[in-house]
C-alpha positions as CSV (number, residue, x, y, z in Angstrom):
1,M,-9.5,203.5,-77.0
2,I,-9.8,200.7,-79.5
3,E,-13.5,201.2,-79.7
4,V,-12.9,204.9,-80.6
5,I,-10.6,203.9,-83.5
6,Q,-13.0,201.2,-84.7
7,N,-15.9,203.7,-84.7
8,Y,-13.7,206.2,-86.6
9,K,-12.9,203.6,-89.2
10,E,-16.6,202.7,-89.5
11,L,-17.5,206.4,-89.9
12,K,-14.9,206.9,-92.6
13,K,-16.1,203.8,-94.4
14,N,-19.7,205.0,-94.3
15,M,-19.1,208.7,-95.2
16,G,-20.4,208.1,-98.8
17,N,-23.6,206.6,-97.4
18,L,-24.0,209.4,-94.9
19,I,-23.6,212.0,-97.7
20,N,-26.2,210.2,-99.8
21,K,-28.6,210.0,-96.9
22,S,-28.1,213.7,-96.1
23,G,-29.8,214.7,-99.3
24,Y,-27.1,217.3,-100.2
25,K,-25.6,217.2,-103.7
26,N,-22.0,216.4,-104.1
27,S,-21.3,219.6,-106.0
28,F,-22.8,221.7,-103.1
29,L,-20.8,219.9,-100.5
30,A,-17.6,220.1,-102.6
31,E,-18.0,223.8,-103.0
32,K,-18.7,224.3,-99.3
33,I,-15.5,222.5,-98.3
34,G,-13.4,224.1,-101.1
35,M,-12.9,221.0,-103.3
36,Q,-13.5,220.4,-107.0
37,P,-16.7,218.3,-107.5
38,T,-14.8,215.6,-109.5
39,L,-12.3,215.1,-106.7
40,F,-15.2,215.1,-104.1
41,S,-16.9,212.3,-106.1
42,V,-13.7,210.2,-106.3
43,K,-13.1,210.6,-102.6
44,K,-16.7,209.7,-101.9
45,Q,-16.3,206.5,-103.9
46,R,-12.9,205.5,-102.5
47,G,-13.6,206.7,-98.9
48,N,-10.1,208.3,-98.6
49,W,-11.2,211.4,-96.8
50,S,-8.7,213.4,-94.7
51,D,-9.7,214.1,-91.1
52,D,-10.3,217.8,-91.9
53,E,-12.5,216.9,-94.9
54,M,-14.6,214.6,-92.8
55,E,-15.0,217.2,-90.1
56,K,-16.1,219.9,-92.6
57,I,-18.6,217.6,-94.3
58,L,-20.1,216.4,-91.0
59,V,-20.5,220.0,-89.8
60,L,-22.6,220.6,-93.0
61,I,-24.7,217.4,-93.0
62,E,-25.1,216.5,-89.3
63,N,-28.7,216.2,-88.1
64,E,-30.6,213.9,-85.8
65,E,-32.0,211.7,-88.6
66,L,-28.5,211.2,-90.0
67,E,-27.1,210.4,-86.5
68,D,-29.9,207.8,-86.0
69,Y,-28.9,206.2,-89.3
70,Y,-25.2,206.1,-88.4
71,L,-25.9,204.7,-84.9
72,T,-28.1,202.0,-86.5
73,E,-25.2,201.1,-88.8
74,L,-22.8,200.9,-85.9
75,M,-25.1,198.7,-83.9
76,E,-25.6,196.4,-86.9
77,A,-21.8,196.2,-87.3
78,E,-21.4,195.3,-83.7
79,K,-24.3,192.9,-83.3
80,D,-22.1,189.8,-83.2
81,E,-19.6,191.3,-80.7
82,P,-19.8,189.9,-77.2
83,S,-21.6,192.0,-74.7
84,Y,-21.4,192.1,-70.9
85,P,-23.8,193.4,-68.3
86,I,-23.1,196.8,-66.7
87,S,-22.9,195.1,-63.3
88,K,-19.8,193.2,-64.4
89,L,-18.2,196.5,-65.6
90,K,-19.0,198.2,-62.3
91,S,-17.6,195.2,-60.3
92,E,-14.4,195.2,-62.3
93,M,-14.0,199.0,-62.0
94,G,-14.7,199.0,-58.3
95,W,-17.8,201.2,-58.8
96,K,-20.8,201.0,-56.5
């Protein structure tokens, strides 16, 4: 559960970068989600998107290349985190 929250925070923090990488103009995305372009730009700078706004934007900009970019960013953010072999997880969970 903690990882889900951490990934959400990372996504929210990177929304501006994802929008930039998507190639869509702020004004186009703002119009599509029903927001004034100036407010969209401010939210993009501050990263203070609502959950609904993030969902609407991601529906518009989501593609495989963008997902690859985001996953790379996540992996980079977690590179110093400890990792454990799958065999240890299976053992602890009682899986065969």
